[in-house]
N, CA, C and O atoms as a GROMACS GRO file, in nm:
protein
  276
    1MET      N    1   0.960   0.457  -0.826
    1MET     CA    2   0.817   0.448  -0.802
    1MET      C    3   0.788   0.489  -0.680
    1MET      O    4   0.853   0.445  -0.585
    2THR      N    5   0.670   0.595  -0.660
    2THR     CA    6   0.640   0.614  -0.512
    2THR      C    7   0.511   0.516  -0.514
    2THR      O    8   0.443   0.460  -0.600
    3ILE      N    9   0.515   0.528  -0.342
    3ILE     CA   10   0.364   0.456  -0.269
    3ILE      C   11   0.291   0.450  -0.351
    3ILE      O   12   0.275   0.347  -0.417
    4SER      N   13   0.218   0.572  -0.372
    4SER     CA   14   0.094   0.565  -0.427
    4SER      C   15   0.098   0.522  -0.555
    4SER      O   16  -0.018   0.494  -0.586
    5GLU      N   17   0.191   0.496  -0.667
    5GLU     CA   18   0.179   0.421  -0.762
    5GLU      C   19   0.182   0.296  -0.743
    5GLU      O   20   0.122   0.224  -0.823
    6GLN      N   21   0.258   0.236  -0.628
    6GLN     CA   22   0.270   0.098  -0.617
    6GLN      C   23   0.126   0.037  -0.555
    6GLN      O   24   0.095  -0.081  -0.569
    7ILE      N   25   0.045   0.131  -0.486
    7ILE     CA   26  -0.099   0.078  -0.438
    7ILE      C   27  -0.161   0.097  -0.567
    7ILE      O   28  -0.231  -0.003  -0.584
    8LYS      N   29  -0.173   0.182  -0.678
    8LYS     CA   30  -0.259   0.179  -0.772
    8LYS      C   31  -0.210   0.066  -0.869
    8LYS      O   32  -0.298   0.011  -0.936
    9ILE      N   33  -0.069   0.019  -0.887
    9ILE     CA   34  -0.064  -0.104  -0.972
    9ILE      C   35  -0.138  -0.222  -0.878
    9ILE      O   36  -0.211  -0.302  -0.937
   10LEU      N   37  -0.125  -0.232  -0.758
   10LEU     CA   38  -0.179  -0.337  -0.646
   10LEU      C   39  -0.332  -0.344  -0.710
   10LEU      O   40  -0.375  -0.445  -0.766
   11CYS      N   41  -0.413  -0.217  -0.693
   11CYS     CA   42  -0.562  -0.186  -0.710
   11CYS      C   43  -0.580  -0.275  -0.875
   11CYS      O   44  -0.645  -0.380  -0.881
   12VAL      N   45  -0.529  -0.231  -0.967
   12VAL     CA   46  -0.482  -0.285  -1.112
   12VAL      C   47  -0.474  -0.444  -1.116
   12VAL      O   48  -0.567  -0.505  -1.169
   13ARG      N   49  -0.391  -0.499  -1.073
   13ARG     CA   50  -0.362  -0.610  -1.060
   13ARG      C   51  -0.473  -0.693  -0.972
   13ARG      O   52  -0.485  -0.812  -1.000
   14ASN      N   53  -0.546  -0.646  -0.879
   14ASN     CA   54  -0.662  -0.706  -0.819
   14ASN      C   55  -0.746  -0.698  -0.856
   14ASN      O   56  -0.838  -0.745  -0.789
   15ASP      N   57  -0.778  -0.635  -0.984
   15ASP     CA   58  -0.918  -0.570  -1.023
   15ASP      C   59  -0.986  -0.504  -0.941
   15ASP      O   60  -1.108  -0.503  -0.953
   16ILE      N   61  -0.933  -0.447  -0.858
   16ILE     CA   62  -1.010  -0.345  -0.793
   16ILE      C   63  -0.985  -0.199  -0.815
   16ILE      O   64  -0.885  -0.158  -0.875
   17SER      N   65  -1.094  -0.109  -0.756
   17SER     CA   66  -1.053   0.043  -0.744
   17SER      C   67  -0.965   0.062  -0.632
   17SER      O   68  -0.922  -0.027  -0.557
   18VAL      N   69  -0.940   0.195  -0.626
   18VAL     CA   70  -0.847   0.257  -0.502
   18VAL      C   71  -0.981   0.295  -0.406
   18VAL      O   72  -0.959   0.300  -0.285
   19ALA      N   73  -1.104   0.319  -0.447
   19ALA     CA   74  -1.214   0.359  -0.319
   19ALA      C   75  -1.243   0.227  -0.294
   19ALA      O   76  -1.271   0.208  -0.176
   20GLU      N   77  -1.246   0.109  -0.378
   20GLU     CA   78  -1.288  -0.028  -0.311
   20GLU      C   79  -1.173  -0.039  -0.220
   20GLU      O   80  -1.211  -0.072  -0.108
   21LEU      N   81  -1.036  -0.022  -0.228
   21LEU     CA   82  -0.950  -0.081  -0.159
   21LEU      C   83  -0.963   0.019   0.006
   21LEU      O   84  -0.938  -0.022   0.119
   22ALA      N   85  -1.005   0.143  -0.032
   22ALA     CA   86  -1.060   0.208   0.083
   22ALA      C   87  -1.165   0.156   0.150
   22ALA      O   88  -1.154   0.161   0.272
   23ARG      N   89  -1.250   0.114   0.112
   23ARG     CA   90  -1.389   0.080   0.181
   23ARG      C   91  -1.304  -0.044   0.277
   23ARG      O   92  -1.316  -0.060   0.399
   24ARG      N   93  -1.231  -0.109   0.198
   24ARG     CA   94  -1.189  -0.256   0.274
   24ARG      C   95  -1.117  -0.225   0.393
   24ARG      O   96  -1.122  -0.300   0.491
   25LEU      N   97  -1.048  -0.115   0.392
   25LEU     CA   98  -0.944  -0.057   0.497
   25LEU      C   99  -1.037   0.012   0.580
   25LEU      O  100  -0.989   0.059   0.683
   26GLY      N  101  -1.145   0.028   0.562
   26GLY     CA  102  -1.267   0.066   0.663
   26GLY      C  103  -1.249   0.242   0.668
   26GLY      O  104  -1.258   0.297   0.778
   27THR      N  105  -1.229   0.313   0.564
   27THR     CA  106  -1.198   0.432   0.554
   27THR      C  107  -1.278   0.511   0.433
   27THR      O  108  -1.322   0.441   0.341
   28SER      N  109  -1.294   0.618   0.430
   28SER     CA  110  -1.376   0.683   0.301
   28SER      C  111  -1.244   0.708   0.174
   28SER      O  112  -1.125   0.736   0.182
   29PRO      N  113  -1.332   0.681   0.067
   29PRO     CA  114  -1.225   0.701  -0.045
   29PRO      C  115  -1.171   0.856  -0.037
   29PRO      O  116  -1.058   0.870  -0.083
   30GLN      N  117  -1.222   0.956   0.004
   30GLN     CA  118  -1.190   1.070   0.001
   30GLN      C  119  -1.042   1.109   0.113
   30GLN      O  120  -0.950   1.188   0.096
   31ASN      N  121  -1.071   1.015   0.226
   31ASN     CA  122  -0.969   1.034   0.296
   31ASN      C  123  -0.864   0.929   0.260
   31ASN      O  124  -0.752   0.956   0.303
   32PHE      N  125  -0.872   0.849   0.210
   32PHE     CA  126  -0.750   0.736   0.136
   32PHE      C  127  -0.716   0.833   0.028
   32PHE      O  128  -0.596   0.859   0.028
   33ASN      N  129  -0.784   0.894  -0.063
   33ASN     CA  130  -0.701   0.990  -0.175
   33ASN      C  131  -0.628   1.066  -0.108
   33ASN      O  132  -0.515   1.078  -0.155
   34GLY      N  133  -0.655   1.138   0.012
   34GLY     CA  134  -0.583   1.219   0.076
   34GLY      C  135  -0.445   1.186   0.130
   34GLY      O  136  -0.355   1.270   0.139
   35LYS      N  137  -0.431   1.056   0.167
   35LYS     CA  138  -0.335   1.000   0.223
   35LYS      C  139  -0.235   0.939   0.082
   35LYS      O  140  -0.116   0.907   0.081
   36MET      N  141  -0.328   0.939  -0.018
   36MET     CA  142  -0.227   0.885  -0.143
   36MET      C  143  -0.190   1.011  -0.179
   36MET      O  144  -0.074   0.998  -0.216
   37LYS      N  145  -0.219   1.114  -0.189
   37LYS     CA  146  -0.149   1.304  -0.231
   37LYS      C  147  -0.030   1.323  -0.166
   37LYS      O  148   0.072   1.349  -0.228
   38ARG      N  149  -0.035   1.308  -0.009
   38ARG     CA  150   0.063   1.318   0.066
   38ARG      C  151   0.165   1.199   0.090
   38ARG      O  152   0.267   1.220   0.156
   39GLU      N  153   0.142   1.086   0.043
   39GLU     CA  154   0.207   0.988   0.050
   39GLU      C  155   0.251   0.970   0.207
   39GLU      O  156   0.366   0.975   0.252
   40SER      N  157   0.136   0.951   0.273
   40SER     CA  158   0.175   0.936   0.421
   40SER      C  159   0.125   0.804   0.498
   40SER      O  160   0.064   0.798   0.605
   41PHE      N  161   0.163   0.714   0.425
   41PHE     CA  162   0.137   0.588   0.496
   41PHE      C  163   0.267   0.530   0.557
   41PHE      O  164   0.386   0.516   0.530
   42THR      N  165   0.173   0.504   0.657
   42THR     CA  166   0.283   0.426   0.805
   42THR      C  167   0.313   0.261   0.709
   42THR      O  168   0.263   0.222   0.603
   43VAL      N  169   0.410   0.198   0.798
   43VAL     CA  170   0.427   0.038   0.781
   43VAL      C  171   0.351  -0.030   0.815
   43VAL      O  172   0.329  -0.135   0.756
   44VAL      N  173   0.266   0.019   0.955
   44VAL     CA  174   0.118  -0.001   0.947
   44VAL      C  175   0.007  -0.049   0.848
   44VAL      O  176  -0.045  -0.159   0.829
   45ASP      N  177  -0.011   0.090   0.784
   45ASP     CA  178  -0.096   0.111   0.680
   45ASP      C  179  -0.050  -0.010   0.558
   45ASP      O  180  -0.132  -0.078   0.497
   46MET      N  181   0.076  -0.016   0.542
   46MET     CA  182   0.111  -0.083   0.383
   46MET      C  183   0.076  -0.244   0.449
   46MET      O  184   0.012  -0.319   0.376
   47GLU      N  185   0.114  -0.290   0.570
   47GLU     CA  186   0.098  -0.428   0.605
   47GLU      C  187  -0.094  -0.452   0.596
   47GLU      O  188  -0.148  -0.553   0.550
   48ARG      N  189  -0.152  -0.354   0.642
   48ARG     CA  190  -0.343  -0.385   0.614
   48ARG      C  191  -0.334  -0.370   0.488
   48ARG      O  192  -0.369  -0.473   0.431
   49ILE      N  193  -0.294  -0.265   0.399
   49ILE     CA  194  -0.314  -0.312   0.229
   49ILE      C  195  -0.248  -0.420   0.206
   49ILE      O  196  -0.309  -0.475   0.114
   50ALA      N  197  -0.171  -0.472   0.230
   50ALA     CA  198  -0.144  -0.611   0.164
   50ALA      C  199  -0.235  -0.730   0.250
   50ALA      O  200  -0.270  -0.833   0.191
   51GLN      N  201  -0.263  -0.709   0.373
   51GLN     CA  202  -0.394  -0.782   0.435
   51GLN      C  203  -0.464  -0.812   0.358
   51GLN      O  204  -0.477  -0.926   0.314
   52VAL      N  205  -0.544  -0.689   0.315
   52VAL     CA  206  -0.698  -0.661   0.261
   52VAL      C  207  -0.692  -0.714   0.125
   52VAL      O  208  -0.800  -0.733   0.068
   53THR      N  209  -0.542  -0.750   0.041
   53THR     CA  210  -0.543  -0.759  -0.113
   53THR      C  211  -0.478  -0.862  -0.115
   53THR      O  212  -0.438  -0.909  -0.222
   54GLY      N  213  -0.455  -0.919   0.004
   54GLY     CA  214  -0.410  -1.083  -0.043
   54GLY      C  215  -0.272  -1.082  -0.060
   54GLY      O  216  -0.230  -1.191  -0.099
   55ALA      N  217  -0.179  -0.988  -0.042
   55ALA     CA  218  -0.065  -0.962  -0.096
   55ALA      C  219   0.061  -0.991   0.039
   55ALA      O  220   0.037  -1.016   0.157
   56THR      N  221   0.151  -0.983  -0.006
   56THR     CA  222   0.252  -0.964   0.133
   56THR      C  223   0.314  -0.833   0.092
   56THR      O  224   0.313  -0.787  -0.023
   57PHE      N  225   0.376  -0.768   0.217
   57PHE     CA  226   0.431  -0.666   0.232
   57PHE      C  227   0.576  -0.688   0.295
   57PHE      O  228   0.589  -0.739   0.407
   58ARG      N  229   0.676  -0.650   0.224
   58ARG     CA  230   0.824  -0.689   0.310
   58ARG      C  231   0.877  -0.535   0.330
   58ARG      O  232   0.861  -0.439   0.255
   59ARG      N  233   0.924  -0.540   0.416
   59ARG     CA  234   1.010  -0.423   0.445
   59ARG      C  235   1.153  -0.488   0.511
   59ARG      O  236   1.167  -0.588   0.581
   60GLU      N  237   1.258  -0.388   0.457
   60GLU     CA  238   1.347  -0.461   0.480
   60GLU      C  239   1.495  -0.361   0.416
   60GLU      O  240   1.493  -0.296   0.312
   61PHE      N  241   1.575  -0.368   0.479
   61PHE     CA  242   1.721  -0.280   0.410
   61PHE      C  243   1.823  -0.387   0.367
   61PHE      O  244   1.846  -0.486   0.436
   62VAL      N  245   1.882  -0.360   0.251
   62VAL     CA  246   1.950  -0.455   0.219
   62VAL      C  247   2.113  -0.407   0.172
   62VAL      O  248   2.142  -0.340   0.073
   63LEU      N  249   2.195  -0.456   0.263
   63LEU     CA  250   2.337  -0.397   0.274
   63LEU      C  251   2.398  -0.454   0.137
   63LEU      O  252   2.359  -0.551   0.072
   64LYS      N  253   2.508  -0.365   0.113
   64LYS     CA  254   2.593  -0.406  -0.004
   64LYS      C  255   2.636  -0.572   0.008
   64LYS      O  256   2.676  -0.638  -0.087
   65ASN      N  257   2.626  -0.600   0.087
   65ASN     CA  258   2.725  -0.755   0.116
   65ASN      C  259   2.546  -0.860   0.067
   65ASN      O  260   2.523  -0.980   0.049
   66GLY      N  261   2.498  -0.792   0.065
   66GLY     CA  262   2.358  -0.922   0.034
   66GLY      C  263   2.277  -0.909   0.176
   66GLY      O  264   2.155  -0.928   0.175
   67ASP      N  265   2.340  -0.878   0.294
   67ASP     CA  266   2.262  -0.912   0.422
   67ASP      C  267   2.141  -0.805   0.438
   67ASP      O  268   2.145  -0.683   0.426
   68THR      N  269   2.041  -0.882   0.468
   68THR     CA  270   1.922  -0.778   0.502
   68THR      C  271   1.891  -0.731   0.642
   68THR      O  272   1.964  -0.779   0.730
   69ILE      N  273   1.800  -0.648   0.680
   69ILE     CA  274   1.797  -0.590   0.820
   69ILE      C  275   1.672  -0.545   0.819
   69ILE      O  276   1.627  -0.488   0.919
   0.00000   0.00000   0.00000
């Protein structure tokens, strides 16, 4: 699943449009849709998306032995 697909699901589950998410992030829907098409989200972007939707963004590597980094 791509990041954009995850963001769309996040919006559906939070009952907001992608355009509304863009506005909450302080950007235009057009600019945000461009990022969605390019899949050009940074970790900071993802943390901000989580913040404005009341979600938690976790980023980690999980090793074969179960350890996380």
